[in-house]
The first five atom37 places (N, CA, C, CB, O) and aatype in JSON, in Angstrom:
{
  "aatype": [12, 5, 8, 3, 5, 13, 6, 19, 1, 7, 15, 18, 8, 18, 14, 3, 16, 16, 16, 10, 6, 3, 0, 10, 10, 0, 0, 1, 16, 1, 9, 6, 3, 3, 6, 10, 7, 6, 9, 6, 14, 3, 17, 9, 11, 0, 13, 5, 1, 1, 7, 16, 1, 10, 16, 19, 5, 0, 5, 10, 14, 0, 0, 0, 3, 1, 18, 10, 0, 0, 0, 19, 10, 6, 16, 10, 0, 0, 16, 0, 19, 6, 7, 19, 19, 6, 9, 15, 1, 7, 7, 1, 4, 19, 3, 17, 13, 14, 15, 5, 14, 16, 3],
  "atom_mask": [
    [1, 1, 1, 1, 1],
    [1, 1, 1, 1, 1],
    [1, 1, 1, 1, 1],
    [1, 1, 1, 1, 1],
    [1, 1, 1, 1, 1],
    [1, 1, 1, 1, 1],
    [1, 1, 1, 1, 1],
    [1, 1, 1, 1, 1],
    [1, 1, 1, 1, 1],
    [1, 1, 1, 0, 1],
    [1, 1, 1, 1, 1],
    [1, 1, 1, 1, 1],
    [1, 1, 1, 1, 1],
    [1, 1, 1, 1, 1],
    [1, 1, 1, 1, 1],
    [1, 1, 1, 1, 1],
    [1, 1, 1, 1, 1],
    [1, 1, 1, 1, 1],
    [1, 1, 1, 1, 1],
    [1, 1, 1, 1, 1],
    [1, 1, 1, 1, 1],
    [1, 1, 1, 1, 1],
    [1, 1, 1, 1, 1],
    [1, 1, 1, 1, 1],
    [1, 1, 1, 1, 1],
    [1, 1, 1, 1, 1],
    [1, 1, 1, 1, 1],
    [1, 1, 1, 1, 1],
    [1, 1, 1, 1, 1],
    [1, 1, 1, 1, 1],
    [1, 1, 1, 1, 1],
    [1, 1, 1, 1, 1],
    [1, 1, 1, 1, 1],
    [1, 1, 1, 1, 1],
    [1, 1, 1, 1, 1],
    [1, 1, 1, 1, 1],
    [1, 1, 1, 0, 1],
    [1, 1, 1, 1, 1],
    [1, 1, 1, 1, 1],
    [1, 1, 1, 1, 1],
    [1, 1, 1, 1, 1],
    [1, 1, 1, 1, 1],
    [1, 1, 1, 1, 1],
    [1, 1, 1, 1, 1],
    [1, 1, 1, 1, 1],
    [1, 1, 1, 1, 1],
    [1, 1, 1, 1, 1],
    [1, 1, 1, 1, 1],
    [1, 1, 1, 1, 1],
    [1, 1, 1, 1, 1],
    [1, 1, 1, 0, 1],
    [1, 1, 1, 1, 1],
    [1, 1, 1, 1, 1],
    [1, 1, 1, 1, 1],
    [1, 1, 1, 1, 1],
    [1, 1, 1, 1, 1],
    [1, 1, 1, 1, 1],
    [1, 1, 1, 1, 1],
    [1, 1, 1, 1, 1],
    [1, 1, 1, 1, 1],
    [1, 1, 1, 1, 1],
    [1, 1, 1, 1, 1],
    [1, 1, 1, 1, 1],
    [1, 1, 1, 1, 1],
    [1, 1, 1, 1, 1],
    [1, 1, 1, 1, 1],
    [1, 1, 1, 1, 1],
    [1, 1, 1, 1, 1],
    [1, 1, 1, 1, 1],
    [1, 1, 1, 1, 1],
    [1, 1, 1, 1, 1],
    [1, 1, 1, 1, 1],
    [1, 1, 1, 1, 1],
    [1, 1, 1, 1, 1],
    [1, 1, 1, 1, 1],
    [1, 1, 1, 1, 1],
    [1, 1, 1, 1, 1],
    [1, 1, 1, 1, 1],
    [1, 1, 1, 1, 1],
    [1, 1, 1, 1, 1],
    [1, 1, 1, 1, 1],
    [1, 1, 1, 1, 1],
    [1, 1, 1, 0, 1],
    [1, 1, 1, 1, 1],
    [1, 1, 1, 1, 1],
    [1, 1, 1, 1, 1],
    [1, 1, 1, 1, 1],
    [1, 1, 1, 1, 1],
    [1, 1, 1, 1, 1],
    [1, 1, 1, 0, 1],
    [1, 1, 1, 0, 1],
    [1, 1, 1, 1, 1],
    [1, 1, 1, 1, 1],
    [1, 1, 1, 1, 1],
    [1, 1, 1, 1, 1],
    [1, 1, 1, 1, 1],
    [1, 1, 1, 1, 1],
    [1, 1, 1, 1, 1],
    [1, 1, 1, 1, 1],
    [1, 1, 1, 1, 1],
    [1, 1, 1, 1, 1],
    [1, 1, 1, 1, 1],
    [1, 1, 1, 1, 1]
  ],
  "atom_positions": [
    [[67.02, 117.5, 43.41], [69.09, 118.02, 43.77], [69.67, 116.49, 42.18], [70.11, 117.1, 46.85], [69.07, 115.44, 41.98]],
    [[70.59, 116.87, 41.6], [71.47, 115.78, 41.13], [71.82, 114.78, 42.15], [72.71, 116.33, 40.6], [72.01, 113.65, 41.73]],
    [[71.94, 115.02, 43.58], [73.3, 114.21, 44.41], [71.25, 112.87, 45.4], [75.0, 116.25, 46.39], [71.18, 112.27, 46.47]],
    [[70.48, 113.0, 44.59], [69.2, 113.3, 45.47], [68.86, 112.03, 44.04], [68.26, 115.39, 45.76], [67.71, 111.61, 43.94]],
    [[70.09, 111.46, 42.88], [69.79, 110.62, 42.47], [70.99, 109.41, 41.95], [69.0, 111.17, 41.72], [72.16, 109.75, 41.78]],
    [[70.61, 108.28, 41.79], [72.05, 107.28, 41.5], [72.21, 107.62, 40.06], [71.88, 105.34, 41.72], [71.39, 108.21, 39.36]],
    [[73.24, 107.24, 39.76], [73.69, 107.11, 37.88], [74.9, 106.09, 37.71], [74.4, 108.86, 37.09], [76.07, 105.92, 38.06]],
    [[73.5, 105.29, 36.66], [74.26, 104.18, 36.12], [75.07, 103.99, 35.1], [73.66, 103.46, 35.94], [74.38, 104.14, 34.09]],
    [[76.42, 103.67, 34.73], [76.87, 104.07, 33.85], [77.6, 103.28, 33.74], [77.16, 105.08, 33.79], [77.78, 102.75, 34.84]],
    [[78.52, 102.61, 32.55], [79.26, 101.48, 32.0], [78.99, 101.0, 31.14], [0.0, 0.0, 0.0], [78.12, 101.47, 30.4]],
    [[79.83, 99.49, 30.81], [79.1, 98.79, 29.33], [80.49, 97.64, 28.9], [78.75, 100.39, 27.67], [81.71, 97.72, 28.73]],
    [[79.35, 96.52, 28.85], [80.05, 95.42, 29.09], [80.13, 95.06, 27.61], [79.41, 94.37, 30.12], [79.38, 95.75, 26.92]],
    [[80.87, 94.14, 26.92], [81.44, 93.22, 25.82], [80.91, 91.31, 25.81], [83.25, 93.38, 26.13], [81.68, 90.59, 26.44]],
    [[80.05, 90.81, 25.32], [79.8, 89.92, 25.36], [80.37, 89.08, 24.42], [78.83, 89.99, 25.48], [80.95, 89.64, 23.48]],
    [[80.34, 87.71, 24.45], [81.03, 87.0, 22.97], [80.23, 86.95, 21.66], [81.34, 85.4, 23.19], [80.82, 86.58, 20.65]],
    [[79.19, 87.24, 21.61], [78.16, 86.81, 20.7], [77.04, 87.74, 20.83], [77.72, 85.38, 20.95], [77.24, 88.56, 21.74]],
    [[75.51, 87.92, 19.97], [74.84, 88.42, 20.49], [73.72, 87.85, 20.85], [74.8, 89.21, 20.05], [72.85, 88.35, 21.56]],
    [[73.76, 86.17, 20.06], [72.81, 85.7, 21.27], [73.49, 85.85, 23.15], [72.53, 83.83, 20.83], [72.76, 86.58, 23.83]],
    [[74.43, 85.39, 23.74], [74.54, 86.07, 24.58], [74.37, 86.86, 25.29], [74.79, 86.14, 24.55], [74.42, 86.71, 26.51]],
    [[74.06, 88.27, 24.51], [74.29, 89.47, 24.97], [72.61, 89.48, 25.11], [75.23, 90.61, 23.99], [72.18, 89.86, 26.2]],
    [[71.61, 89.08, 24.07], [70.18, 88.65, 23.58], [69.67, 87.9, 24.88], [70.18, 87.58, 22.11], [68.61, 88.32, 25.35]],
    [[70.05, 87.24, 25.28], [69.94, 86.26, 26.71], [70.08, 86.97, 27.99], [71.14, 85.11, 26.79], [69.33, 86.84, 28.95]],
    [[71.18, 87.78, 27.91], [71.1, 88.7, 29.19], [70.21, 89.88, 30.28], [71.84, 89.21, 28.91], [69.95, 90.3, 31.4]],
    [[69.96, 89.95, 28.0], [68.79, 91.13, 28.66], [67.76, 90.55, 28.46], [68.6, 92.64, 28.04], [66.76, 91.15, 28.86]],
    [[67.58, 89.48, 27.94], [66.09, 89.03, 29.28], [66.29, 88.64, 29.91], [65.01, 88.28, 29.31], [65.37, 88.84, 30.71]],
    [[67.15, 87.91, 30.43], [67.31, 87.51, 31.97], [67.39, 88.88, 33.27], [68.89, 86.59, 31.99], [67.17, 88.94, 34.48]],
    [[67.85, 89.9, 32.14], [67.71, 91.0, 33.06], [66.03, 91.33, 33.01], [68.76, 92.36, 32.56], [65.44, 91.48, 34.07]],
    [[65.26, 91.43, 31.63], [64.23, 91.3, 31.94], [63.35, 91.74, 33.07], [64.29, 90.46, 31.84], [62.82, 92.75, 33.53]],
    [[63.51, 89.97, 33.34], [62.79, 88.83, 34.05], [62.76, 89.19, 35.8], [63.71, 87.28, 33.69], [61.86, 89.04, 36.62]],
    [[64.25, 89.75, 35.96], [65.19, 90.13, 37.15], [64.07, 91.19, 37.29], [67.03, 90.62, 36.92], [63.25, 90.99, 38.18]],
    [[63.91, 92.46, 36.41], [62.7, 93.29, 36.55], [61.36, 93.59, 36.49], [62.79, 93.76, 36.22], [60.66, 94.56, 36.79]],
    [[61.15, 92.29, 35.92], [59.91, 92.48, 35.9], [58.76, 91.35, 37.21], [59.7, 92.24, 34.23], [57.54, 91.41, 37.34]],
    [[59.9, 90.29, 38.07], [59.78, 90.28, 39.31], [59.2, 90.93, 40.4], [60.5, 90.27, 39.48], [60.1, 91.58, 40.93]],
    [[58.31, 91.06, 40.92], [57.49, 91.61, 41.7], [57.71, 91.35, 43.14], [56.33, 91.28, 41.3], [57.44, 92.19, 43.99]],
    [[58.36, 89.77, 43.5], [59.12, 89.59, 44.43], [60.57, 90.49, 45.3], [59.35, 88.62, 43.92], [60.87, 90.43, 46.5]],
    [[61.35, 91.42, 43.97], [62.01, 91.82, 44.13], [62.09, 92.73, 44.38], [62.38, 91.63, 43.76], [63.22, 93.21, 44.28]],
    [[60.97, 93.64, 44.85], [61.58, 94.86, 44.31], [61.08, 96.01, 43.7], [0.0, 0.0, 0.0], [60.93, 95.52, 42.58]],
    [[60.55, 97.63, 43.52], [60.49, 98.03, 42.83], [61.69, 98.64, 42.16], [59.72, 98.43, 43.09], [62.83, 98.9, 42.54]],
    [[60.89, 98.82, 40.8], [62.27, 99.74, 39.38], [61.18, 99.51, 39.18], [63.94, 99.32, 38.28], [60.3, 98.72, 39.52]],
    [[61.45, 100.91, 38.11], [60.86, 101.17, 36.59], [61.35, 100.55, 36.09], [60.88, 102.26, 35.87], [62.57, 100.47, 35.96]],
    [[59.9, 99.44, 35.31], [60.53, 98.99, 34.09], [61.02, 99.49, 32.89], [59.93, 98.37, 33.72], [61.66, 98.64, 32.26]],
    [[60.97, 100.29, 32.51], [61.14, 101.49, 31.6], [63.08, 101.95, 31.61], [59.93, 102.96, 32.4], [63.75, 102.63, 30.83]],
    [[63.55, 100.98, 33.21], [64.87, 101.27, 33.21], [65.59, 100.73, 32.07], [65.44, 100.85, 34.37], [66.57, 101.29, 31.57]],
    [[64.88, 99.21, 31.51], [65.87, 98.6, 30.98], [66.11, 99.28, 29.21], [65.47, 96.95, 31.18], [66.75, 98.72, 28.32]],
    [[65.37, 100.61, 29.1], [65.21, 100.64, 27.28], [66.96, 101.78, 28.27], [62.96, 101.8, 25.85], [67.65, 102.29, 27.4]],
    [[67.33, 101.98, 29.3], [68.7, 102.92, 29.29], [69.92, 101.9, 28.71], [69.15, 103.56, 31.08], [71.14, 102.04, 28.7]],
    [[69.17, 100.98, 28.32], [70.57, 99.63, 28.01], [70.51, 99.83, 26.35], [70.05, 97.4, 28.61], [69.63, 99.21, 25.76]],
    [[71.12, 100.4, 25.83], [71.99, 100.69, 24.71], [73.03, 99.6, 23.72], [72.81, 101.63, 25.33], [74.25, 99.55, 23.5]],
    [[72.42, 99.18, 23.5], [73.1, 97.78, 22.22], [73.28, 98.35, 20.81], [71.82, 96.25, 21.9], [72.59, 99.02, 20.04]],
    [[75.15, 97.52, 20.78], [75.85, 98.26, 19.48], [76.71, 96.48, 19.36], [77.18, 100.24, 19.91], [77.68, 96.01, 19.95]],
    [[76.13, 96.15, 18.71], [77.21, 94.78, 18.26], [76.64, 93.76, 19.41], [0.0, 0.0, 0.0], [75.5, 93.3, 19.58]],
    [[77.91, 93.56, 20.16], [78.04, 92.13, 20.64], [78.66, 93.71, 22.04], [79.39, 90.39, 19.51], [79.66, 93.86, 22.74]],
    [[78.07, 94.1, 21.93], [78.12, 95.98, 23.58], [77.72, 96.32, 23.84], [78.4, 97.27, 23.92], [77.7, 97.28, 23.08]],
    [[77.02, 96.53, 24.61], [75.78, 96.63, 25.89], [76.27, 97.37, 26.35], [75.35, 95.59, 26.93], [77.25, 96.99, 26.98]],
    [[75.8, 99.78, 26.4], [76.36, 100.13, 27.05], [74.94, 100.36, 27.75], [77.4, 100.98, 26.68], [73.86, 100.16, 27.18]],
    [[75.17, 101.09, 29.87], [74.27, 101.81, 30.33], [74.43, 102.6, 30.94], [73.64, 101.42, 30.76], [75.24, 102.56, 31.87]],
    [[73.55, 103.87, 30.57], [73.2, 104.85, 31.32], [71.94, 105.39, 31.51], [73.82, 105.63, 31.04], [70.97, 105.58, 30.77]],
    [[72.26, 105.65, 33.05], [70.55, 105.91, 33.62], [70.71, 106.7, 35.02], [69.53, 104.19, 33.99], [71.5, 106.67, 35.96]],
    [[69.82, 107.24, 34.76], [69.6, 107.86, 36.14], [68.33, 107.27, 37.23], [69.29, 109.41, 35.81], [67.13, 107.39, 36.97]],
    [[68.79, 106.72, 38.29], [67.68, 105.86, 39.13], [67.46, 106.98, 41.07], [68.69, 103.61, 39.4], [68.29, 107.35, 41.9]],
    [[66.01, 107.13, 40.98], [65.63, 108.14, 42.08], [66.07, 107.46, 43.05], [64.16, 108.58, 42.29], [66.16, 106.24, 43.16]],
    [[66.39, 108.4, 43.87], [67.12, 107.52, 45.32], [66.02, 106.9, 46.11], [68.01, 108.62, 46.55], [66.31, 106.8, 47.3]],
    [[65.03, 106.53, 45.83], [64.18, 105.38, 46.29], [63.64, 104.91, 45.58], [63.4, 105.49, 47.06], [62.47, 104.56, 45.7]],
    [[64.65, 104.69, 44.19], [64.72, 102.72, 43.77], [65.23, 102.67, 44.18], [64.97, 101.78, 42.72], [66.1, 103.4, 44.65]],
    [[64.86, 101.49, 44.23], [65.75, 100.08, 44.7], [66.86, 99.92, 44.55], [65.5, 99.0, 44.22], [66.99, 99.67, 43.35]],
    [[68.07, 99.9, 45.17], [68.83, 99.08, 45.03], [69.03, 98.51, 44.15], [68.79, 98.56, 45.59], [69.23, 98.75, 42.96]],
    [[68.91, 97.1, 45.21], [68.59, 96.13, 45.82], [68.83, 95.39, 44.32], [67.15, 96.17, 46.71], [69.79, 94.72, 43.93]],
    [[67.74, 95.73, 43.73], [67.09, 95.39, 42.99], [67.48, 95.22, 41.55], [66.29, 96.0, 43.21], [67.26, 94.32, 40.74]],
    [[68.49, 96.99, 41.43], [69.5, 97.36, 40.23], [70.76, 96.7, 40.82], [69.71, 99.16, 39.89], [71.72, 96.12, 40.3]],
    [[70.56, 96.89, 41.61], [72.57, 95.37, 41.99], [71.99, 94.09, 41.13], [72.97, 94.31, 44.69], [72.57, 93.87, 40.07]],
    [[71.01, 93.31, 41.46], [70.29, 91.97, 40.76], [70.73, 92.27, 39.62], [68.62, 91.7, 40.76], [71.71, 91.59, 39.3]],
    [[70.2, 93.46, 38.42], [69.88, 93.28, 37.07], [71.34, 93.13, 36.87], [69.01, 94.43, 36.24], [71.83, 92.12, 36.37]],
    [[72.28, 94.53, 37.39], [73.18, 94.71, 36.75], [74.41, 93.14, 37.16], [73.57, 96.35, 37.12], [75.52, 93.08, 36.64]],
    [[73.96, 92.2, 38.02], [74.91, 91.23, 38.5], [74.29, 90.12, 37.44], [74.89, 90.86, 40.31], [75.18, 89.38, 37.83]],
    [[73.89, 89.67, 36.89], [72.78, 88.89, 35.93], [73.27, 89.85, 34.74], [70.81, 88.95, 36.42], [73.53, 89.13, 33.78]],
    [[73.46, 91.04, 34.47], [74.0, 91.4, 32.93], [75.85, 91.03, 33.04], [73.61, 93.49, 32.5], [76.33, 90.18, 32.29]],
    [[76.51, 91.6, 33.8], [78.24, 90.54, 34.25], [78.38, 89.67, 34.26], [78.92, 90.37, 35.29], [79.58, 89.45, 34.06]],
    [[77.45, 88.21, 34.46], [77.08, 87.16, 34.29], [77.84, 86.04, 33.54], [76.11, 87.41, 33.9], [78.38, 85.03, 34.0]],
    [[77.7, 86.63, 31.74], [78.2, 86.75, 30.81], [78.72, 87.7, 29.58], [77.77, 86.23, 30.72], [78.55, 87.97, 28.39]],
    [[79.41, 87.97, 30.61], [79.5, 89.36, 29.84], [81.41, 88.93, 30.02], [78.55, 91.24, 30.89], [82.07, 88.61, 31.01]],
    [[81.71, 89.08, 28.89], [83.55, 89.03, 28.88], [84.18, 90.16, 28.86], [84.26, 88.36, 27.66], [85.4, 90.21, 28.67]],
    [[83.4, 91.27, 29.05], [84.35, 92.21, 30.06], [83.47, 93.62, 30.2], [86.13, 92.58, 29.28], [82.4, 93.75, 29.6]],
    [[83.84, 94.3, 30.76], [83.36, 95.7, 30.8], [83.35, 95.54, 32.52], [0.0, 0.0, 0.0], [83.69, 94.58, 33.22]],
    [[82.68, 97.19, 32.99], [81.56, 97.58, 33.89], [80.94, 98.26, 34.1], [81.58, 97.62, 34.6], [80.71, 99.11, 33.24]],
    [[80.35, 98.3, 35.25], [78.92, 99.15, 35.82], [79.04, 100.37, 36.87], [77.94, 98.06, 36.65], [79.94, 100.24, 37.7]],
    [[78.53, 101.15, 36.92], [78.85, 101.57, 38.23], [77.75, 102.12, 38.77], [79.91, 102.44, 38.31], [76.98, 102.9, 38.2]],
    [[77.7, 101.85, 39.51], [76.6, 102.69, 40.69], [77.34, 103.97, 41.33], [76.15, 101.55, 42.2], [78.44, 103.88, 41.88]],
    [[76.6, 105.21, 41.2], [77.23, 106.6, 41.76], [75.97, 107.42, 42.47], [77.96, 107.61, 40.38], [74.79, 107.07, 42.38]],
    [[76.42, 108.49, 43.12], [75.81, 108.8, 43.95], [76.84, 110.38, 43.93], [75.66, 107.63, 45.18], [78.06, 110.5, 43.96]],
    [[75.39, 111.73, 43.86], [77.06, 112.71, 43.93], [78.41, 111.88, 43.75], [0.0, 0.0, 0.0], [79.21, 111.37, 44.53]],
    [[78.3, 111.99, 42.39], [79.78, 111.35, 41.37], [80.33, 110.75, 42.89], [0.0, 0.0, 0.0], [80.63, 111.78, 43.5]],
    [[80.53, 109.88, 43.56], [80.75, 108.85, 44.26], [80.68, 107.85, 43.9], [80.28, 108.79, 45.02], [79.48, 107.63, 44.07]],
    [[81.2, 106.72, 43.36], [81.02, 105.43, 43.14], [80.81, 104.31, 44.55], [82.22, 105.13, 42.3], [81.69, 103.86, 45.28]],
    [[78.97, 104.01, 44.58], [78.64, 103.05, 45.72], [78.67, 102.04, 45.35], [77.55, 103.1, 46.36], [78.66, 101.3, 46.34]],
    [[78.71, 101.35, 44.26], [78.68, 99.95, 44.19], [78.92, 99.44, 42.84], [77.45, 99.46, 44.68], [77.91, 99.54, 42.13]],
    [[80.64, 98.58, 41.87], [80.16, 98.67, 40.58], [79.97, 97.18, 40.26], [81.12, 99.47, 39.6], [79.64, 96.22, 40.95]],
    [[80.24, 97.29, 39.12], [79.75, 95.57, 38.81], [80.11, 95.11, 37.37], [77.9, 95.32, 38.93], [79.43, 95.15, 36.34]],
    [[81.52, 94.61, 37.62], [82.37, 93.8, 37.11], [81.87, 92.59, 36.1], [82.99, 93.35, 38.21], [80.9, 91.86, 36.26]],
    [[82.97, 92.6, 34.82], [82.0, 91.88, 33.95], [82.42, 90.15, 34.69], [82.41, 92.2, 31.89], [83.42, 90.27, 35.4]],
    [[82.17, 89.42, 34.67], [82.41, 87.93, 35.23], [83.3, 86.96, 34.31], [80.95, 87.19, 35.42], [83.12, 85.76, 34.48]],
    [[83.87, 87.2, 33.72], [84.52, 86.04, 32.33], [84.33, 84.87, 32.59], [86.11, 85.96, 31.97], [83.17, 84.87, 33.0]],
    [[84.87, 83.4, 32.65], [85.37, 82.26, 32.5], [86.22, 82.32, 31.49], [84.52, 81.35, 32.38], [86.48, 82.86, 30.42]],
    [[86.58, 81.41, 32.42], [88.36, 81.2, 32.06], [88.37, 79.64, 31.84], [89.67, 81.7, 33.59], [89.42, 79.06, 31.57]]
  ]
}
């Protein structure tokens, strides 16, 4: 059933491609850190790059480690200058991760 999954959707914009690459490397590191929990390593393939924009669109099973997913999204948001990614279930937002630009 569709509501048995979490939908992850949104995008972030980074100041440059180096910052975007660094954010993706940090996200991969969090996913591969087996102390944090279980999430599909292939989840990183749901991240599509276009220039300095990162778009996230994925389905996570209800059994996925939402805390690890949140840690990954917080990592991606930390250096983004704009954007937001939401986690929803059954059409309702259960968490969101806005960019954290530094002024």
